[in-house]
Steps between C-alpha positions, in 0.01 A plus 500: 500500500465842662879537498511443124221752453687762706819438300307547175341821630833640619661416165217672315531812720876507437447483123244779514727714717787454256270582207389814684863601554571460127188701420615779733838515324331523161265761640797713600725432201248546221429873548872575518554328166177607330523750218243738645697533824245502780775554757638802319369844590294648220379857473191596695186558299601254226229241576124500454214385724686618808190458715605132507759608757236603754501242780176315572342462842520691827675213677793472256523878464506537878813282493666737255416277203735227628266212421655282228652266760179497710216488243240306698168667414291576191716799404770244412351515150685834477803446726600138437272257321674204667374625836143405408593139579514593870129584514289227659157652424336715238566869552362824358672834549386853414753783506443875477793742469443871544816579307693821451333804338150346522596199289292195594612139473272196539587130515300179527663161549362148538694183581363147461679184621398244237704197607712396794802682356361741239338844523345732243478877524305774322544876535370832366693824535368845412682833526295819455715801422203736502394766252729744319448828322578482128696758294563532128829589325431871558450446873125558476262310726331194352278233647624302799618141489575212736770237543513158659696177524358149543628147544331160487712228656499121521742304717587139581716367784617146565665360811757245379605407853422601856739794470530587128238667277494651153254746349404646164289806422349636178387863477311703242590867540330805352553875530272773363587867453224710344394292195824308464554152645797269543494134605743220575527146635751419773624205703600474866719219634523419869690268732486453877699277733367470855656219707382643834519844654731615223371569149660602171307636204597610149298652219527625143206726425354692205683311229317577177454707188533878492212744546435699180322837493459603134863463381682510835601170662600462863611176667325368808658570844640149538699421812672232702435479874664285766326486838562330832284467809549371851261435791597511864350518851261210432413647160366820653759713321572486128806668347533551126751641252463543123773594254347631181676551164271711275570534132492879502632607838753438776492196722240526778527350849180449698466386858195429712381388841168348607391425857190290563322468834293183539467493119237771527675839535794601280749785492730562202783728400714519189761704320615516140846606389641582160860400469803564287869419523557842659224537754193361671219751527159442655195567285192353665365435851176312566304424814192286532298242683198278483267272687350160426161380617371157407574462125529875433804724508527877463837671443609861467829669402609862506795624290604867530657692212604864532490574127202307366279470807408213730387158382238283671431132430211290631456126444212268585546125466273202563596132529245227444455139394649181638863486613727333248700203624859514364 
């Protein structure tokens, strides 16, 4: 009886693995064939709502933004919605970014396991660009004005087998500049395959209608990302690589490293490259760490930039509720 059950389970896993393989092929083939050419290099500055490109969370940012193949905390709502299925308990995360040139970025995320294999997520993102001095057509001073960007996000992840998960996200996006506003709806699609220490993740993000200010329309910064992760030394060390294909820029390679001591103290390092057929030039180094006590975790990341100034990210997360049984 048990032998028949094991045969049925193995057969089911094989079918799911094959289905995942087919999905991966479609995931890779579709953007190459699509009319809007996500894998082609578009001109910079041709998309709107570019604050959507700002990575969420000090942990992921400390790993150079290489998190699509890892995605195992509440910030998965941003990085890879499928990763939410890996969370066993409810989790809340608050993120504060002291961004370049006094720009401030805030993020709140909440994940809720609702069934043995399903998880919901909710997020709020707010970017404050500060106050600006106004000028008229004759270059005379006028009253000041402000600008901001905001996102409300909903996400759902489902674990279809012990190693395969899919995710879907819906986002409402708004930007405001002086008295003018632009809004859009967008979808995120996520996939993660994690048979053991190795993991593979893929995402399509920011697929939606254009942002329109008065008469000008700008498409969203949609992108395809492929990420892999690997754990070694009894899961104390995590390695991660992301290959990102933005709609309006060159391909980006991200790599990250995380070391955890007794699951309580963490050190992280990451680097981001922008690539082309001719060269490979570094553009971003990050260094961070964190510590976990009981159900709380605090993370910090520092990213230097000679032209725009340094960037600092702080995250606070809290896990609570009963542990989900998969």
